[in-house]
Structures are given as structure tokens and as C-alpha cells.
Biopython code that builds the backbone (N, CA, C, O; Angstrom):
import numpy as np
from Bio.PDB.StructureBuilder import StructureBuilder

atoms = [
    (1, "MET", "N", (-109.929, -16.797, -7.278)),
    (1, "MET", "CA", (-109.593, -15.878, -6.213)),
    (1, "MET", "C", (-108.242, -15.241, -6.509)),
    (1, "MET", "O", (-107.285, -15.940, -6.845)),
    (2, "THR", "N", (-108.162, -13.962, -6.389)),
    (2, "THR", "CA", (-106.932, -13.227, -6.630)),
    (2, "THR", "C", (-106.062, -13.251, -5.381)),
    (2, "THR", "O", (-106.501, -12.871, -4.296)),
    (3, "LEU", "N", (-104.825, -13.703, -5.549)),
    (3, "LEU", "CA", (-103.910, -13.741, -4.418)),
    (3, "LEU", "C", (-103.304, -12.387, -4.128)),
    (3, "LEU", "O", (-103.137, -12.013, -2.967)),
    (4, "PHE", "N", (-102.977, -11.658, -5.165)),
    (4, "PHE", "CA", (-102.345, -10.360, -5.000)),
    (4, "PHE", "C", (-103.168, -9.321, -5.730)),
    (4, "PHE", "O", (-103.316, -9.366, -6.951)),
    (5, "LYS", "N", (-103.695, -8.395, -4.973)),
    (5, "LYS", "CA", (-104.489, -7.334, -5.564)),
    (5, "LYS", "C", (-103.591, -6.131, -5.782)),
    (5, "LYS", "O", (-102.915, -5.673, -4.861)),
    (6, "LYS", "N", (-103.589, -5.626, -6.995)),
    (6, "LYS", "CA", (-102.792, -4.431, -7.297)),
    (6, "LYS", "C", (-103.423, -3.235, -6.610)),
    (6, "LYS", "O", (-104.594, -2.920, -6.821)),
    (7, "ARG", "N", (-102.635, -2.584, -5.794)),
    (7, "ARG", "CA", (-103.119, -1.411, -5.082)),
    (7, "ARG", "C", (-102.950, -0.207, -5.989)),
    (7, "ARG", "O", (-101.832, 0.155, -6.356)),
    (8, "THR", "N", (-104.045, 0.399, -6.341)),
    (8, "THR", "CA", (-103.978, 1.536, -7.269)),
    (8, "THR", "C", (-103.901, 2.867, -6.546)),
    (8, "THR", "O", (-103.436, 3.854, -7.117)),
    (9, "ALA", "N", (-104.348, 2.910, -5.302)),
    (9, "ALA", "CA", (-104.302, 4.161, -4.545)),
    (9, "ALA", "C", (-103.616, 3.906, -3.220)),
    (9, "ALA", "O", (-103.785, 2.856, -2.601)),
    (10, "GLY", "N", (-102.852, 4.869, -2.807)),
    (10, "GLY", "CA", (-102.154, 4.732, -1.537)),
    (10, "GLY", "C", (-103.050, 5.088, -0.370)),
    (10, "GLY", "O", (-104.138, 5.641, -0.535)),
    (11, "LYS", "N", (-102.573, 4.764, 0.791)),
    (11, "LYS", "CA", (-103.281, 5.138, 2.009)),
    (11, "LYS", "C", (-102.951, 6.596, 2.317)),
    (11, "LYS", "O", (-101.835, 7.047, 2.058)),
    (12, "PRO", "N", (-103.902, 7.324, 2.860)),
    (12, "PRO", "CA", (-103.587, 8.699, 3.264)),
    (12, "PRO", "C", (-102.424, 8.687, 4.259)),
    (12, "PRO", "O", (-102.406, 7.895, 5.201)),
    (13, "GLY", "N", (-101.476, 9.557, 4.037)),
    (13, "GLY", "CA", (-100.323, 9.635, 4.930)),
    (13, "GLY", "C", (-99.138, 8.804, 4.493)),
    (13, "GLY", "O", (-98.092, 8.852, 5.141)),
    (14, "GLU", "N", (-99.261, 8.040, 3.416)),
    (14, "GLU", "CA", (-98.106, 7.312, 2.869)),
    (14, "GLU", "C", (-97.469, 8.190, 1.799)),
    (14, "GLU", "O", (-98.126, 8.604, 0.844)),
    (15, "TRP", "N", (-96.202, 8.463, 1.973)),
    (15, "TRP", "CA", (-95.490, 9.328, 1.044)),
    (15, "TRP", "C", (-94.373, 8.563, 0.371)),
    (15, "TRP", "O", (-93.711, 7.739, 1.003)),
    (16, "TYR", "N", (-94.159, 8.828, -0.899)),
    (16, "TYR", "CA", (-93.139, 8.165, -1.702)),
    (16, "TYR", "C", (-92.322, 9.209, -2.445)),
    (16, "TYR", "O", (-92.785, 10.325, -2.684)),
    (17, "TYR", "N", (-91.097, 8.833, -2.807)),
    (17, "TYR", "CA", (-90.264, 9.669, -3.661)),
    (17, "TYR", "C", (-90.133, 8.950, -4.990)),
    (17, "TYR", "O", (-89.608, 7.837, -5.041)),
    (18, "CYS", "N", (-90.597, 9.562, -6.057)),
    (18, "CYS", "CA", (-90.537, 8.967, -7.391)),
    (18, "CYS", "C", (-89.172, 9.260, -8.010)),
    (18, "CYS", "O", (-88.815, 10.417, -8.234)),
    (19, "LEU", "N", (-88.421, 8.207, -8.279)),
    (19, "LEU", "CA", (-87.092, 8.356, -8.869)),
    (19, "LEU", "C", (-87.167, 8.804, -10.320)),
    (19, "LEU", "O", (-86.293, 9.531, -10.791)),
    (20, "LYS", "N", (-88.188, 8.383, -11.021)),
    (20, "LYS", "CA", (-88.343, 8.714, -12.438)),
    (20, "LYS", "C", (-88.658, 10.199, -12.642)),
    (20, "LYS", "O", (-88.111, 10.843, -13.538)),
    (21, "HIS", "N", (-89.541, 10.729, -11.805)),
    (21, "HIS", "CA", (-89.975, 12.115, -11.964)),
    (21, "HIS", "C", (-89.291, 13.079, -11.002)),
    (21, "HIS", "O", (-89.372, 14.294, -11.183)),
    (22, "GLY", "N", (-88.610, 12.543, -9.968)),
    (22, "GLY", "CA", (-87.944, 13.395, -8.992)),
    (22, "GLY", "C", (-88.919, 14.188, -8.144)),
    (22, "GLY", "O", (-88.643, 15.321, -7.749)),
    (23, "THR", "N", (-90.068, 13.575, -7.868)),
    (23, "THR", "CA", (-91.101, 14.271, -7.108)),
    (23, "THR", "C", (-91.576, 13.432, -5.928)),
    (23, "THR", "O", (-91.394, 12.215, -5.893)),
    (24, "VAL", "N", (-92.187, 14.111, -4.966)),
    (24, "VAL", "CA", (-92.813, 13.451, -3.823)),
    (24, "VAL", "C", (-94.276, 13.238, -4.180)),
    (24, "VAL", "O", (-94.925, 14.128, -4.728)),
    (25, "GLU", "N", (-94.793, 12.049, -3.865)),
    (25, "GLU", "CA", (-96.196, 11.763, -4.157)),
    (25, "GLU", "C", (-96.852, 11.088, -2.954)),
    (25, "GLU", "O", (-96.216, 10.315, -2.238)),
    (26, "GLU", "N", (-98.114, 11.389, -2.747)),
    (26, "GLU", "CA", (-98.852, 10.742, -1.665)),
    (26, "GLU", "C", (-99.513, 9.505, -2.248)),
    (26, "GLU", "O", (-100.251, 9.579, -3.231)),
    (27, "GLY", "N", (-99.238, 8.376, -1.628)),
    (27, "GLY", "CA", (-99.730, 7.113, -2.175)),
    (27, "GLY", "C", (-98.889, 6.713, -3.361)),
    (27, "GLY", "O", (-98.271, 7.570, -3.993)),
    (28, "PRO", "N", (-98.850, 5.437, -3.679)),
    (28, "PRO", "CA", (-98.031, 5.003, -4.816)),
    (28, "PRO", "C", (-98.687, 5.363, -6.146)),
    (28, "PRO", "O", (-99.663, 4.735, -6.556)),
    (29, "GLU", "N", (-98.156, 6.357, -6.801)),
    (29, "GLU", "CA", (-98.660, 6.733, -8.118)),
    (29, "GLU", "C", (-97.848, 6.066, -9.216)),
    (29, "GLU", "O", (-98.405, 5.619, -10.218)),
    (30, "CYS", "N", (-96.533, 5.997, -9.032)),
    (30, "CYS", "CA", (-95.657, 5.374, -10.020)),
    (30, "CYS", "C", (-95.347, 3.937, -9.602)),
    (30, "CYS", "O", (-95.602, 3.541, -8.464)),
    (31, "ARG", "N", (-94.801, 3.174, -10.523)),
    (31, "ARG", "CA", (-94.528, 1.760, -10.228)),
    (31, "ARG", "C", (-93.460, 1.616, -9.148)),
    (31, "ARG", "O", (-92.624, 2.502, -8.967)),
    (32, "ALA", "N", (-93.496, 0.508, -8.443)),
    (32, "ALA", "CA", (-92.631, 0.274, -7.290)),
    (32, "ALA", "C", (-91.152, 0.385, -7.637)),
    (32, "ALA", "O", (-90.371, 0.886, -6.827)),
    (33, "ALA", "N", (-90.754, -0.065, -8.807)),
    (33, "ALA", "CA", (-89.342, -0.022, -9.195)),
    (33, "ALA", "C", (-88.834, 1.406, -9.366)),
    (33, "ALA", "O", (-87.625, 1.635, -9.396)),
    (34, "ASP", "N", (-89.748, 2.362, -9.478)),
    (34, "ASP", "CA", (-89.373, 3.759, -9.699)),
    (34, "ASP", "C", (-89.556, 4.640, -8.466)),
    (34, "ASP", "O", (-89.573, 5.866, -8.580)),
    (35, "ARG", "N", (-89.694, 4.025, -7.285)),
    (35, "ARG", "CA", (-89.936, 4.875, -6.124)),
    (35, "ARG", "C", (-89.278, 4.337, -4.860)),
    (35, "ARG", "O", (-89.012, 3.142, -4.733)),
    (36, "PHE", "N", (-89.026, 5.250, -3.935)),
    (36, "PHE", "CA", (-88.582, 4.934, -2.580)),
    (36, "PHE", "C", (-89.768, 5.190, -1.662)),
    (36, "PHE", "O", (-90.550, 6.110, -1.902)),
    (37, "GLY", "N", (-89.907, 4.398, -0.630)),
    (37, "GLY", "CA", (-90.943, 4.640, 0.355)),
    (37, "GLY", "C", (-91.628, 3.352, 0.738)),
    (37, "GLY", "O", (-91.246, 2.283, 0.261)),
    (38, "PRO", "N", (-92.616, 3.428, 1.576)),
    (38, "PRO", "CA", (-93.297, 4.639, 2.016)),
    (38, "PRO", "C", (-92.581, 5.330, 3.165)),
    (38, "PRO", "O", (-91.850, 4.710, 3.937)),
    (39, "TYR", "N", (-92.813, 6.623, 3.251)),
    (39, "TYR", "CA", (-92.313, 7.461, 4.337)),
    (39, "TYR", "C", (-93.512, 7.978, 5.116)),
    (39, "TYR", "O", (-94.622, 8.047, 4.588)),
    (40, "ALA", "N", (-93.290, 8.336, 6.356)),
    (40, "ALA", "CA", (-94.375, 8.798, 7.224)),
    (40, "ALA", "C", (-94.826, 10.217, 6.904)),
    (40, "ALA", "O", (-95.987, 10.564, 7.122)),
    (41, "THR", "N", (-93.915, 11.040, 6.387)),
    (41, "THR", "CA", (-94.260, 12.440, 6.113)),
    (41, "THR", "C", (-93.754, 12.861, 4.737)),
    (41, "THR", "O", (-92.864, 12.236, 4.160)),
    (42, "ARG", "N", (-94.342, 13.932, 4.235)),
    (42, "ARG", "CA", (-93.893, 14.507, 2.959)),
    (42, "ARG", "C", (-92.436, 14.961, 3.076)),
    (42, "ARG", "O", (-91.637, 14.763, 2.161)),
    (43, "GLU", "N", (-92.107, 15.571, 4.215)),
    (43, "GLU", "CA", (-90.746, 16.067, 4.455)),
    (43, "GLU", "C", (-89.725, 14.930, 4.391)),
    (43, "GLU", "O", (-88.672, 15.067, 3.767)),
    (44, "GLU", "N", (-90.042, 13.816, 5.034)),
    (44, "GLU", "CA", (-89.151, 12.656, 5.030)),
    (44, "GLU", "C", (-88.957, 12.136, 3.600)),
    (44, "GLU", "O", (-87.839, 11.803, 3.207)),
    (45, "ALA", "N", (-90.032, 12.068, 2.836)),
    (45, "ALA", "CA", (-89.948, 11.604, 1.449)),
    (45, "ALA", "C", (-89.131, 12.562, 0.586)),
    (45, "ALA", "O", (-88.432, 12.132, -0.332)),
    (46, "SER", "N", (-89.218, 13.861, 0.880)),
    (46, "SER", "CA", (-88.488, 14.838, 0.077)),
    (46, "SER", "C", (-86.972, 14.702, 0.265)),
    (46, "SER", "O", (-86.199, 15.170, -0.571)),
    (47, "HIS", "N", (-86.551, 14.065, 1.354)),
    (47, "HIS", "CA", (-85.127, 13.860, 1.616)),
    (47, "HIS", "C", (-84.679, 12.434, 1.308)),
    (47, "HIS", "O", (-83.640, 11.991, 1.797)),
    (48, "ALA", "N", (-85.446, 11.724, 0.512)),
    (48, "ALA", "CA", (-85.164, 10.316, 0.216)),
    (48, "ALA", "C", (-83.788, 10.116, -0.412)),
    (48, "ALA", "O", (-83.088, 9.167, -0.060)),
    (49, "MET", "N", (-83.395, 10.977, -1.320)),
    (49, "MET", "CA", (-82.103, 10.807, -1.991)),
    (49, "MET", "C", (-80.951, 11.041, -1.021)),
    (49, "MET", "O", (-79.944, 10.336, -1.080)),
    (50, "GLU", "N", (-81.084, 12.018, -0.134)),
    (50, "GLU", "CA", (-80.044, 12.264, 0.867)),
    (50, "GLU", "C", (-79.944, 11.079, 1.833)),
    (50, "GLU", "O", (-78.850, 10.656, 2.204)),
    (51, "THR", "N", (-81.108, 10.552, 2.232)),
    (51, "THR", "CA", (-81.127, 9.391, 3.120)),
    (51, "THR", "C", (-80.434, 8.205, 2.457)),
    (51, "THR", "O", (-79.632, 7.519, 3.091)),
    (52, "ALA", "N", (-80.740, 7.963, 1.187)),
    (52, "ALA", "CA", (-80.117, 6.853, 0.457)),
    (52, "ALA", "C", (-78.614, 7.068, 0.332)),
    (52, "ALA", "O", (-77.838, 6.127, 0.496)),
    (53, "ARG", "N", (-78.203, 8.288, 0.045)),
    (53, "ARG", "CA", (-76.780, 8.606, -0.082)),
    (53, "ARG", "C", (-76.055, 8.367, 1.246)),
    (53, "ARG", "O", (-74.965, 7.796, 1.268)),
    (54, "ASP", "N", (-76.662, 8.805, 2.349)),
    (54, "ASP", "CA", (-76.064, 8.599, 3.677)),
    (54, "ASP", "C", (-75.950, 7.118, 4.010)),
    (54, "ASP", "O", (-74.919, 6.668, 4.512)),
    (55, "ARG", "N", (-77.004, 6.362, 3.732)),
    (55, "ARG", "CA", (-76.977, 4.923, 4.016)),
    (55, "ARG", "C", (-75.947, 4.207, 3.158)),
    (55, "ARG", "O", (-75.244, 3.319, 3.642)),
    (56, "ASN", "N", (-75.852, 4.581, 1.900)),
    (56, "ASN", "CA", (-74.847, 3.966, 1.032)),
    (56, "ASN", "C", (-73.439, 4.239, 1.551)),
    (56, "ASN", "O", (-72.580, 3.358, 1.523)),
    (57, "GLN", "N", (-73.208, 5.447, 2.017)),
    (57, "GLN", "CA", (-71.899, 5.809, 2.565)),
    (57, "GLN", "C", (-71.597, 4.979, 3.814)),
    (57, "GLN", "O", (-70.481, 4.487, 3.982)),
    (58, "GLU", "N", (-72.600, 4.825, 4.691)),
    (58, "GLU", "CA", (-72.422, 4.003, 5.896)),
    (58, "GLU", "C", (-72.080, 2.563, 5.531)),
    (58, "GLU", "O", (-71.178, 1.968, 6.121)),
    (59, "TRP", "N", (-72.791, 2.007, 4.571)),
    (59, "TRP", "CA", (-72.545, 0.621, 4.165)),
    (59, "TRP", "C", (-71.185, 0.479, 3.504)),
    (59, "TRP", "O", (-70.501, -0.525, 3.703)),
    (60, "GLU", "N", (-70.789, 1.465, 2.728)),
    (60, "GLU", "CA", (-69.490, 1.421, 2.055)),
    (60, "GLU", "C", (-68.355, 1.392, 3.077)),
    (60, "GLU", "O", (-67.319, 0.770, 2.846)),
    (61, "ASN", "N", (-68.556, 2.064, 4.199)),
    (61, "ASN", "CA", (-67.518, 2.118, 5.222)),
    (61, "ASN", "C", (-67.693, 1.084, 6.327)),
    (61, "ASN", "O", (-66.933, 1.083, 7.296)),
    (62, "ASP", "N", (-68.675, 0.209, 6.198)),
    (62, "ASP", "CA", (-68.927, -0.818, 7.208)),
    (62, "ASP", "C", (-67.916, -1.951, 7.034)),
    (62, "ASP", "O", (-67.875, -2.574, 5.973)),
    (63, "PRO", "N", (-67.101, -2.228, 8.051)),
    (63, "PRO", "CA", (-66.084, -3.272, 7.922)),
    (63, "PRO", "C", (-66.674, -4.662, 7.687)),
    (63, "PRO", "O", (-65.978, -5.536, 7.169)),
    (64, "LYS", "N", (-67.923, -4.887, 8.049)),
    (64, "LYS", "CA", (-68.542, -6.197, 7.809)),
    (64, "LYS", "C", (-68.687, -6.483, 6.317)),
    (64, "LYS", "O", (-68.757, -7.647, 5.922)),
    (65, "TRP", "N", (-68.733, -5.448, 5.485)),
    (65, "TRP", "CA", (-68.864, -5.643, 4.050)),
    (65, "TRP", "C", (-67.503, -5.818, 3.380)),
    (65, "TRP", "O", (-67.432, -6.163, 2.200)),
    (66, "HIS", "N", (-66.448, -5.589, 4.109)),
    (66, "HIS", "CA", (-65.095, -5.705, 3.554)),
    (66, "HIS", "C", (-64.309, -6.717, 4.375)),
    (66, "HIS", "O", (-63.241, -6.411, 4.905)),
    (67, "ASP", "N", (-64.853, -7.929, 4.473)),
    (67, "ASP", "CA", (-64.265, -8.928, 5.345)),
    (67, "ASP", "C", (-63.468, -9.998, 4.594)),
    (67, "ASP", "O", (-63.376, -11.138, 5.050)),
    (68, "ALA", "N", (-62.895, -9.633, 3.448)),
    (68, "ALA", "CA", (-62.075, -10.589, 2.705)),
    (68, "ALA", "C", (-60.833, -10.935, 3.534)),
    (68, "ALA", "O", (-60.274, -10.068, 4.204)),
    (69, "PRO", "N", (-60.405, -12.190, 3.488)),
    (69, "PRO", "CA", (-59.189, -12.564, 4.226)),
    (69, "PRO", "C", (-57.997, -11.734, 3.766)),
    (69, "PRO", "O", (-57.909, -11.345, 2.602)),
    (70, "LYS", "N", (-57.085, -11.468, 4.691)),
    (70, "LYS", "CA", (-55.903, -10.679, 4.352)),
    (70, "LYS", "C", (-55.110, -11.391, 3.265)),
    (70, "LYS", "O", (-54.949, -12.611, 3.283)),
    (71, "GLY", "N", (-54.625, -10.606, 2.328)),
    (71, "GLY", "CA", (-53.847, -11.160, 1.233)),
    (71, "GLY", "C", (-54.666, -11.393, -0.022)),
    (71, "GLY", "O", (-54.102, -11.556, -1.105)),
    (72, "ASP", "N", (-56.000, -11.411, 0.104)),
    (72, "ASP", "CA", (-56.836, -11.573, -1.063)),
    (72, "ASP", "C", (-56.996, -10.234, -1.762)),
    (72, "ASP", "O", (-57.196, -9.204, -1.119)),
    (73, "ALA", "N", (-56.906, -10.261, -3.068)),
    (73, "ALA", "CA", (-57.090, -9.032, -3.840)),
    (73, "ALA", "C", (-58.577, -8.696, -3.886)),
    (73, "ALA", "O", (-59.406, -9.602, -3.969)),
    (74, "PRO", "N", (-58.932, -7.417, -3.834)),
    (74, "PRO", "CA", (-60.340, -7.047, -3.927)),
    (74, "PRO", "C", (-60.891, -7.428, -5.287)),
    (74, "PRO", "O", (-60.202, -7.356, -6.304)),
    (75, "ARG", "N", (-62.150, -7.834, -5.277)),
    (75, "ARG", "CA", (-62.804, -8.187, -6.547)),
    (75, "ARG", "C", (-63.275, -6.938, -7.237)),
    (75, "ARG", "O", (-63.579, -5.938, -6.587)),
    (76, "ASP", "N", (-63.340, -6.986, -8.574)),
    (76, "ASP", "CA", (-63.866, -5.846, -9.328)),
    (76, "ASP", "C", (-65.318, -5.633, -8.967)),
    (76, "ASP", "O", (-66.069, -6.593, -8.797)),
    (77, "GLY", "N", (-65.716, -4.378, -8.850)),
    (77, "GLY", "CA", (-67.098, -4.038, -8.543)),
    (77, "GLY", "C", (-67.410, -4.141, -7.074)),
    (77, "GLY", "O", (-68.551, -3.902, -6.677)),
    (78, "ALA", "N", (-66.445, -4.486, -6.252)),
    (78, "ALA", "CA", (-66.735, -4.627, -4.819)),
    (78, "ALA", "C", (-66.508, -3.325, -4.103)),
    (78, "ALA", "O", (-66.700, -3.245, -2.890)),
]
sb = StructureBuilder()
sb.init_structure("model")
sb.init_model(0)
sb.init_chain("A")
sb.init_seg("    ")
for serial, (resi, resn, name, xyz) in enumerate(atoms, 1):
    if name == "N":
        sb.init_residue(resn, " ", resi, " ")
    sb.init_atom(name, np.array(xyz, "f"), 0.0, 1.0, " ", f" {name:<3s}", serial, name[0])
structure = sb.get_structure()
């Protein structure tokens, strides 16, 4: 019995943004590591990079991520 079945076709209405090709696709056409999604609409998927950029900016400025005790030097890559 197969525990995990590889899904070769997406469901109608599932939209993804392919990072490798820079395109919007309906259903997962490219491998999971190369895509963002699923999104509810083509329009939402087309703005995936802007959404990711906005979220990264929010997280970068979130004080919960910069909670090192006072006096500690920041770590490299942080």
C-alpha cells in the first residue's frame, strides 16, 4: 500500500508561482521546492514575489525576532 501518492495534476482553481520559470501555473506542474502556493486565484499567484518580499520585511522588523539580551553582540547572518 502506498502511503504517499505523488500528485501529478493539480486541482482546478489551485494556482502556483514557479520560482524556476517565473511563471504562474494552474496545478502543481513544477516540483514543490521550485514553487510558491497554492493560491486561490491566478492574480494572487502572480503577486507571489511581492507577497514574499512584504512578509520578509515584516519579519525582519518584528521585535520578537530580535530578542537578544541587551549587551549581546548580534550574530552573523542574523
